[in-house]
C-alpha angles and dihedrals in degrees: 000000000000121000115267112261093254091064097041124103098015110166086232122018094235138123115201102224120234109261115208110241091348105071115082137162093273092057094042092051094049092047091052094045089051090055106259128104108266120207145175137182114259087225091066088076104084125210095034092240089067091070091074091054092047095050090047089053093049097045095043095045094048092045090054091047092050091049090053094043108038092158093052109033123184121260116254121265132232136210121211118221122194101215095187113127092247091067101098092181099059097102092047094046093047090053090054091048089051090052091057095035092233104213098216128027119192111203124201140184100022137014117243128187094204092056092048092049092050092053092047090051091064093041100259131129130233126223115188128208114232135171100195143022094258092059090043092059092047092052094052092044088056093052108268113153097214145359139241108208106211102200133181114302098031119138121252115000105014141164130229100235121117109247088233092058096041097049092042093054094045093048091055089075109008125066098170131102112319128180122188124217128188129098094345111159107127138059087241089061090051091056091044090055090054092045092058093049109275121125097212142018119235111215124186120142096053089060091058088072094059128108093241096051116107094231127119119263089246091054092050091048092049089055089053093046097045137075138185092293088065097061122104123197114212144141094209097100103051106004090254121090114255144155121259139176111267092216092060091049091052091047089056089059096254132127105239091202094055108039117156122239118256128223105252091208090068097060113128130192123179097359125126096250117125113260104241093189102042092135095052104105124214122219141156128233096255096078095103085087092059108092104163145006108265139164112279091244090056091051091052090047089055091049090051092051092048092046092051091046092050091051091049092048092054092045089057096044 
């Protein structure tokens, strides 16, 4: 199956993954203008009414950019929806996405036919986060257009599967759009993802250390100063296993090597409960490649140079 038109001809085959709390219109716009799919979680807009303003800003700014740059249009943008039953805002946020005909919706924590049908009704496509082949099959059966394989080493909620195993198993039965997530922070990794069968790379943690990201200066600096040895895998903070920066766990007064297990039934997304772990910072294992805080456009430019160099290196081998 060929990629849908909206994902064809990207200057770089990358989706900037939606970063909880951190992604905002400024980051999304700069990602898209640089030629990669920019995205953010709908839940980052708080209160809920702010989502309408944010989507207006994104769509209007990108439309103006495209008008001024017809030979170099911006990449499309995506909105992430947590479809878990604890997300009390889902109906509201989907209605706002429908109003702006959001081109790509990334769904997480559950596959739902009604959500997929709603997105298709306004002409959008759905990419669904999965951590194993079983969930991948379920997502496609329920009408998702494509998959995001969240392999070991990804930031935030992540699985434990090797990307080699996960992509291989999915490609045995699915030939549609497939993005790969997990320790992606270089152009070399983007090409490697394609070589093993994915269409796109899904990059998140590297974008935390950008000027536009809505992360604290300390968070950005910890990304720069850390590497894969500084990542802790735990389900304590949300009820779902994820990867976090060791330094932020220590700063919270916890022993990163002896974290208790959480009850998955208590996970909460989008509710009004106080966030007990707001200073626990998510990150993937690929951050050793992040050496400084830069504008998002500069990060994408680096990825493009590395991707081109990797292609050239293999062509000459």
